[in-house]
VEXDRENRO-585345 format. One record per atom (N, C-alpha, C, O): residue number from 1; residue in one letter; atom name; x, y, z. Coordinates in steps of 0.2 Angstrom, whole numbers, plus 5000, padded with zeros to 4 digits. Example, Ala and Ser with C-alpha at 12.3 -4.5 7.8 and 13.67 -1.06 7.14 Angstrom:
<pts>
+------+------+------+------+------+------+
: resi : resn : name :    x :    y :    z :
+------+------+------+------+------+------+
:    1 :    A :    N : 5066 : 4972 : 5039 :
:    1 :    A :   CA : 5062 : 4978 : 5039 :
:    1 :    A :    C : 5066 : 4984 : 5039 :
:    1 :    A :    O : 5071 : 4983 : 5042 :
:    2 :    S :    N : 5064 : 4989 : 5035 :
:    2 :    S :   CA : 5068 : 4995 : 5036 :
:    2 :    S :    C : 5064 : 5000 : 5039 :
:    2 :    S :    O : 5067 : 5006 : 5040 :
+------+------+------+------+------+------+
</pts>
This chain:
<pts>
+------+------+------+------+------+------+
: resi : resn : name :    x :    y :    z :
+------+------+------+------+------+------+
:    1 :    M :    N : 5059 : 4991 : 5002 :
:    1 :    M :   CA : 5056 : 4997 : 4998 :
:    1 :    M :    C : 5050 : 4999 : 5001 :
:    1 :    M :    O : 5046 : 4996 : 5003 :
:    2 :    K :    N : 5051 : 5006 : 5003 :
:    2 :    K :   CA : 5045 : 5009 : 5007 :
:    2 :    K :    C : 5041 : 5012 : 5002 :
:    2 :    K :    O : 5043 : 5016 : 4998 :
:    3 :    L :    N : 5034 : 5011 : 5002 :
:    3 :    L :   CA : 5030 : 5014 : 4997 :
:    3 :    L :    C : 5025 : 5018 : 5000 :
:    3 :    L :    O : 5020 : 5015 : 5004 :
:    4 :    E :    N : 5025 : 5024 : 4999 :
:    4 :    E :   CA : 5020 : 5029 : 5003 :
:    4 :    E :    C : 5013 : 5029 : 5000 :
:    4 :    E :    O : 5008 : 5030 : 5003 :
:    5 :    Q :    N : 5012 : 5027 : 4994 :
:    5 :    Q :   CA : 5006 : 5026 : 4991 :
:    5 :    Q :    C : 5004 : 5019 : 4988 :
:    5 :    Q :    O : 5005 : 5018 : 4983 :
:    6 :    G :    N : 5001 : 5015 : 4993 :
:    6 :    G :   CA : 5000 : 5009 : 4991 :
:    6 :    G :    C : 4995 : 5008 : 4986 :
:    6 :    G :    O : 4994 : 5003 : 4983 :
:    7 :    R :    N : 4991 : 5013 : 4984 :
:    7 :    R :   CA : 4986 : 5013 : 4979 :
:    7 :    R :    C : 4989 : 5012 : 4972 :
:    7 :    R :    O : 4986 : 5010 : 4967 :
:    8 :    L :    N : 4996 : 5014 : 4972 :
:    8 :    L :   CA : 4999 : 5014 : 4965 :
:    8 :    L :    C : 5002 : 5007 : 4964 :
:    8 :    L :    O : 5004 : 5005 : 4958 :
:    9 :    L :    N : 5003 : 5002 : 4969 :
:    9 :    L :   CA : 5006 : 4996 : 4968 :
:    9 :    L :    C : 5001 : 4991 : 4966 :
:    9 :    L :    O : 4998 : 4987 : 4970 :
:   10 :    T :    N : 5000 : 4990 : 4959 :
:   10 :    T :   CA : 4996 : 4985 : 4956 :
:   10 :    T :    C : 4999 : 4978 : 4956 :
:   10 :    T :    O : 5005 : 4978 : 4957 :
:   11 :    K :    N : 4995 : 4973 : 4955 :
:   11 :    K :   CA : 4997 : 4967 : 4954 :
:   11 :    K :    C : 5002 : 4966 : 4949 :
:   11 :    K :    O : 5008 : 4963 : 4950 :
:   12 :    E :    N : 5001 : 4969 : 4943 :
:   12 :    E :   CA : 5006 : 4969 : 4938 :
:   12 :    E :    C : 5012 : 4973 : 4939 :
:   12 :    E :    O : 5018 : 4970 : 4938 :
:   13 :    L :    N : 5012 : 4978 : 4943 :
:   13 :    L :   CA : 5018 : 4982 : 4945 :
:   13 :    L :    C : 5022 : 4977 : 4950 :
:   13 :    L :    O : 5028 : 4977 : 4949 :
:   14 :    A :    N : 5019 : 4974 : 4955 :
:   14 :    A :   CA : 5022 : 4970 : 4959 :
:   14 :    A :    C : 5026 : 4964 : 4956 :
:   14 :    A :    O : 5031 : 4963 : 4958 :
:   15 :    Q :    N : 5022 : 4961 : 4951 :
:   15 :    Q :   CA : 5025 : 4956 : 4948 :
:   15 :    Q :    C : 5032 : 4958 : 4944 :
:   15 :    Q :    O : 5037 : 4955 : 4944 :
:   16 :    E :    N : 5031 : 4964 : 4941 :
:   16 :    E :   CA : 5037 : 4966 : 4937 :
:   16 :    E :    C : 5043 : 4968 : 4941 :
:   16 :    E :    O : 5048 : 4967 : 4940 :
:   17 :    L :    N : 5041 : 4971 : 4947 :
:   17 :    L :   CA : 5047 : 4973 : 4952 :
:   17 :    L :    C : 5050 : 4966 : 4954 :
:   17 :    L :    O : 5056 : 4966 : 4955 :
:   18 :    K :    N : 5046 : 4961 : 4955 :
:   18 :    K :   CA : 5049 : 4955 : 4957 :
:   18 :    K :    C : 5053 : 4952 : 4952 :
:   18 :    K :    O : 5059 : 4949 : 4953 :
:   19 :    E :    N : 5051 : 4951 : 4946 :
:   19 :    E :   CA : 5054 : 4948 : 4940 :
:   19 :    E :    C : 5060 : 4952 : 4938 :
:   19 :    E :    O : 5065 : 4949 : 4936 :
:   20 :    L :    N : 5061 : 4958 : 4939 :
:   20 :    L :   CA : 5067 : 4962 : 4938 :
:   20 :    L :    C : 5072 : 4962 : 4943 :
:   20 :    L :    O : 5077 : 4966 : 4943 :
:   21 :    H :    N : 5070 : 4959 : 4949 :
:   21 :    H :   CA : 5074 : 4959 : 4955 :
:   21 :    H :    C : 5075 : 4966 : 4958 :
:   21 :    H :    O : 5081 : 4967 : 4961 :
:   22 :    V :    N : 5070 : 4970 : 4957 :
:   22 :    V :   CA : 5071 : 4977 : 4960 :
:   22 :    V :    C : 5070 : 4976 : 4968 :
:   22 :    V :    O : 5073 : 4979 : 4972 :
:   23 :    T :    N : 5065 : 4972 : 4970 :
:   23 :    T :   CA : 5063 : 4971 : 4977 :
:   23 :    T :    C : 5059 : 4965 : 4977 :
:   23 :    T :    O : 5055 : 4963 : 4972 :
:   24 :    D :    N : 5059 : 4962 : 4983 :
:   24 :    D :   CA : 5054 : 4956 : 4984 :
:   24 :    D :    C : 5050 : 4958 : 4991 :
:   24 :    D :    O : 5046 : 4953 : 4993 :
:   25 :    E :    N : 5051 : 4964 : 4993 :
:   25 :    E :   CA : 5047 : 4966 : 4999 :
:   25 :    E :    C : 5046 : 4973 : 4999 :
:   25 :    E :    O : 5050 : 4977 : 4997 :
:   26 :    V :    N : 5040 : 4975 : 5001 :
:   26 :    V :   CA : 5038 : 4982 : 5002 :
:   26 :    V :    C : 5035 : 4983 : 5008 :
:   26 :    V :    O : 5032 : 4979 : 5012 :
:   27 :    V :    N : 5035 : 4990 : 5010 :
:   27 :    V :   CA : 5032 : 4992 : 5016 :
:   27 :    V :    C : 5027 : 4997 : 5014 :
:   27 :    V :    O : 5028 : 5002 : 5011 :
:   28 :    I :    N : 5021 : 4996 : 5017 :
:   28 :    I :   CA : 5015 : 5000 : 5015 :
:   28 :    I :    C : 5012 : 5003 : 5022 :
:   28 :    I :    O : 5010 : 4999 : 5026 :
:   29 :    P :    N : 5012 : 5010 : 5022 :
:   29 :    P :   CA : 5009 : 5013 : 5029 :
:   29 :    P :    C : 5002 : 5014 : 5028 :
:   29 :    P :    O : 4999 : 5016 : 5022 :
:   30 :    I :    N : 4998 : 5012 : 5033 :
:   30 :    I :   CA : 4991 : 5013 : 5033 :
:   30 :    I :    C : 4990 : 5018 : 5039 :
:   30 :    I :    O : 4990 : 5016 : 5045 :
:   31 :    D :    N : 4988 : 5024 : 5037 :
:   31 :    D :   CA : 4987 : 5029 : 5042 :
:   31 :    D :    C : 4980 : 5030 : 5044 :
:   31 :    D :    O : 4977 : 5036 : 5042 :
:   32 :    G :    N : 4977 : 5025 : 5047 :
:   32 :    G :   CA : 4970 : 5026 : 5049 :
:   32 :    G :    C : 4965 : 5023 : 5044 :
:   32 :    G :    O : 4967 : 5020 : 5039 :
:   33 :    L :    N : 4959 : 5024 : 5046 :
:   33 :    L :   CA : 4954 : 5021 : 5041 :
:   33 :    L :    C : 4952 : 5026 : 5035 :
:   33 :    L :    O : 4956 : 5031 : 5035 :
:   34 :    A :    N : 4948 : 5025 : 5031 :
:   34 :    A :   CA : 4947 : 5029 : 5025 :
:   34 :    A :    C : 4947 : 5036 : 5026 :
:   34 :    A :    O : 4950 : 5040 : 5022 :
:   35 :    D :    N : 4943 : 5039 : 5030 :
:   35 :    D :   CA : 4943 : 5046 : 5031 :
:   35 :    D :    C : 4949 : 5049 : 5033 :
:   35 :    D :    O : 4951 : 5054 : 5031 :
:   36 :    T :    N : 4952 : 5046 : 5038 :
:   36 :    T :   CA : 4959 : 5049 : 5041 :
:   36 :    T :    C : 4964 : 5048 : 5035 :
:   36 :    T :    O : 4968 : 5052 : 5034 :
:   37 :    Y :    N : 4964 : 5042 : 5032 :
:   37 :    Y :   CA : 4969 : 5040 : 5027 :
:   37 :    Y :    C : 4969 : 5046 : 5022 :
:   37 :    Y :    O : 4974 : 5048 : 5019 :
:   38 :    S :    N : 4963 : 5047 : 5019 :
:   38 :    S :   CA : 4962 : 5052 : 5014 :
:   38 :    S :    C : 4965 : 5059 : 5016 :
:   38 :    S :    O : 4968 : 5062 : 5011 :
:   39 :    K :    N : 4963 : 5061 : 5022 :
:   39 :    K :   CA : 4965 : 5067 : 5024 :
:   39 :    K :    C : 4973 : 5068 : 5024 :
:   39 :    K :    O : 4976 : 5073 : 5022 :
:   40 :    L :    N : 4976 : 5063 : 5027 :
:   40 :    L :   CA : 4983 : 5063 : 5028 :
:   40 :    L :    C : 4987 : 5062 : 5022 :
:   40 :    L :    O : 4993 : 5065 : 5021 :
:   41 :    K :    N : 4984 : 5058 : 5017 :
:   41 :    K :   CA : 4988 : 5057 : 5011 :
:   41 :    K :    C : 4986 : 5062 : 5005 :
:   41 :    K :    O : 4989 : 5062 : 5000 :
:   42 :    G :    N : 4981 : 5066 : 5007 :
:   42 :    G :   CA : 4979 : 5071 : 5002 :
:   42 :    G :    C : 4976 : 5067 : 4996 :
:   42 :    G :    O : 4977 : 5069 : 4990 :
:   43 :    C :    N : 4972 : 5062 : 4997 :
:   43 :    C :   CA : 4968 : 5058 : 4992 :
:   43 :    C :    C : 4961 : 5057 : 4994 :
:   43 :    C :    O : 4959 : 5060 : 4998 :
:   44 :    T :    N : 4958 : 5053 : 4990 :
:   44 :    T :   CA : 4951 : 5051 : 4991 :
:   44 :    T :    C : 4950 : 5045 : 4995 :
:   44 :    T :    O : 4955 : 5041 : 4996 :
:   45 :    E :    N : 4944 : 5044 : 4998 :
:   45 :    E :   CA : 4943 : 5038 : 5002 :
:   45 :    E :    C : 4943 : 5032 : 4998 :
:   45 :    E :    O : 4945 : 5027 : 5000 :
:   46 :    D :    N : 4941 : 5033 : 4991 :
:   46 :    D :   CA : 4942 : 5027 : 4987 :
:   46 :    D :    C : 4949 : 5025 : 4986 :
:   46 :    D :    O : 4950 : 5019 : 4985 :
:   47 :    D :    N : 4954 : 5029 : 4987 :
:   47 :    D :   CA : 4961 : 5027 : 4987 :
:   47 :    D :    C : 4963 : 5023 : 4992 :
:   47 :    D :    O : 4967 : 5018 : 4992 :
:   48 :    F :    N : 4960 : 5024 : 4998 :
:   48 :    F :   CA : 4961 : 5019 : 5004 :
:   48 :    F :    C : 4959 : 5012 : 5002 :
:   48 :    F :    O : 4962 : 5008 : 5003 :
:   49 :    Y :    N : 4953 : 5012 : 4999 :
:   49 :    Y :   CA : 4950 : 5005 : 4997 :
:   49 :    Y :    C : 4954 : 5002 : 4992 :
:   49 :    Y :    O : 4955 : 4996 : 4991 :
:   50 :    K :    N : 4957 : 5006 : 4987 :
:   50 :    K :   CA : 4961 : 5004 : 4982 :
:   50 :    K :    C : 4968 : 5001 : 4985 :
:   50 :    K :    O : 4970 : 4996 : 4983 :
:   51 :    T :    N : 4970 : 5004 : 4990 :
:   51 :    T :   CA : 4976 : 5002 : 4994 :
:   51 :    T :    C : 4975 : 4995 : 4997 :
:   51 :    T :    O : 4979 : 4991 : 4996 :
:   52 :    I :    N : 4969 : 4994 : 5000 :
:   52 :    I :   CA : 4968 : 4988 : 5003 :
:   52 :    I :    C : 4967 : 4983 : 4998 :
:   52 :    I :    O : 4969 : 4977 : 4999 :
:   53 :    Q :    N : 4964 : 4984 : 4993 :
:   53 :    Q :   CA : 4963 : 4979 : 4987 :
:   53 :    Q :    C : 4970 : 4977 : 4985 :
:   53 :    Q :    O : 4971 : 4971 : 4983 :
:   54 :    N :    N : 4974 : 4982 : 4984 :
:   54 :    N :   CA : 4981 : 4981 : 4981 :
:   54 :    N :    C : 4985 : 4976 : 4986 :
:   54 :    N :    O : 4989 : 4972 : 4984 :
:   55 :    I :    N : 4984 : 4977 : 4992 :
:   55 :    I :   CA : 4987 : 4973 : 4997 :
:   55 :    I :    C : 4985 : 4966 : 4996 :
:   55 :    I :    O : 4989 : 4961 : 4997 :
:   56 :    K :    N : 4979 : 4965 : 4996 :
:   56 :    K :   CA : 4976 : 4958 : 4995 :
:   56 :    K :    C : 4979 : 4955 : 4988 :
:   56 :    K :    O : 4980 : 4949 : 4988 :
:   57 :    D :    N : 4979 : 4959 : 4983 :
:   57 :    D :   CA : 4981 : 4957 : 4976 :
:   57 :    D :    C : 4989 : 4955 : 4976 :
:   57 :    D :    O : 4990 : 4950 : 4972 :
:   58 :    I :    N : 4993 : 4958 : 4980 :
:   58 :    I :   CA : 5000 : 4957 : 4979 :
:   58 :    I :    C : 5003 : 4952 : 4985 :
:   58 :    I :    O : 5009 : 4951 : 4985 :
:   59 :    Q :    N : 4999 : 4950 : 4990 :
:   59 :    Q :   CA : 5001 : 4946 : 4995 :
:   59 :    Q :    C : 5005 : 4940 : 4994 :
:   59 :    Q :    O : 5009 : 4937 : 4997 :
:   60 :    D :    N : 5003 : 4937 : 4988 :
:   60 :    D :   CA : 5006 : 4931 : 4986 :
:   60 :    D :    C : 5012 : 4932 : 4981 :
:   60 :    D :    O : 5016 : 4928 : 4979 :
:   61 :    I :    N : 5014 : 4939 : 4979 :
:   61 :    I :   CA : 5019 : 4940 : 4975 :
:   61 :    I :    C : 5025 : 4943 : 4979 :
:   61 :    I :    O : 5031 : 4941 : 4978 :
:   62 :    L :    N : 5024 : 4948 : 4983 :
:   62 :    L :   CA : 5029 : 4951 : 4987 :
:   62 :    L :    C : 5028 : 4950 : 4994 :
:   62 :    L :    O : 5022 : 4950 : 4997 :
:   63 :    K :    N : 5033 : 4950 : 4998 :
:   63 :    K :   CA : 5033 : 4951 : 5005 :
:   63 :    K :    C : 5030 : 4957 : 5007 :
:   63 :    K :    O : 5032 : 4962 : 5005 :
:   64 :    L :    N : 5025 : 4958 : 5012 :
:   64 :    L :   CA : 5022 : 4964 : 5014 :
:   64 :    L :    C : 5024 : 4965 : 5021 :
:   64 :    L :    O : 5024 : 4961 : 5026 :
:   65 :    E :    N : 5026 : 4972 : 5023 :
:   65 :    E :   CA : 5026 : 4974 : 5029 :
:   65 :    E :    C : 5021 : 4980 : 5030 :
:   65 :    E :    O : 5022 : 4985 : 5026 :
:   66 :    L :    N : 5016 : 4980 : 5034 :
:   66 :    L :   CA : 5012 : 4985 : 5035 :
:   66 :    L :    C : 5013 : 4989 : 5041 :
:   66 :    L :    O : 5014 : 4986 : 5046 :
:   67 :    H :    N : 5013 : 4996 : 5040 :
:   67 :    H :   CA : 5014 : 5000 : 5046 :
:   67 :    H :    C : 5007 : 5003 : 5047 :
:   67 :    H :    O : 5005 : 5007 : 5043 :
:   68 :    I :    N : 5005 : 5002 : 5053 :
:   68 :    I :   CA : 4998 : 5004 : 5055 :
:   68 :    I :    C : 5000 : 5010 : 5060 :
:   68 :    I :    O : 5002 : 5009 : 5065 :
:   69 :    N :    N : 4998 : 5016 : 5058 :
:   69 :    N :   CA : 4999 : 5022 : 5062 :
:   69 :    N :    C : 4992 : 5024 : 5065 :
:   69 :    N :    O : 4987 : 5025 : 5062 :
:   70 :    I :    N : 4993 : 5025 : 5072 :
:   70 :    I :   CA : 4987 : 5027 : 5076 :
:   70 :    I :    C : 4988 : 5033 : 5080 :
:   70 :    I :    O : 4994 : 5034 : 5083 :
:   71 :    S :    N : 4984 : 5038 : 5079 :
:   71 :    S :   CA : 4985 : 5044 : 5083 :
:   71 :    S :    C : 4978 : 5047 : 5085 :
:   71 :    S :    O : 4973 : 5045 : 5083 :
:   72 :    E :    N : 4978 : 5051 : 5090 :
:   72 :    E :   CA : 4972 : 5054 : 5092 :
:   72 :    E :    C : 4970 : 5059 : 5087 :
:   72 :    E :    O : 4974 : 5063 : 5084 :
:   73 :    A :    N : 4963 : 5059 : 5085 :
:   73 :    A :   CA : 4961 : 5064 : 5080 :
:   73 :    A :    C : 4959 : 5071 : 5082 :
:   73 :    A :    O : 4957 : 5075 : 5078 :
+------+------+------+------+------+------+
</pts>
């Protein structure tokens, strides 16, 4: 399951997805640090930090694959 908006994947949602056997693995792309991430995703820099926190919160619930995208600014 590829998730374009990691800020939406809360601990509660991750647990529910696992319990319902929807998925046990997610892919979350990280498109740069906070300023770049927010520009590319059309969100706020706070959303970048929310995504990072969600990754920490769900690491023991779902298998994570992070895609780190690097480009010249």
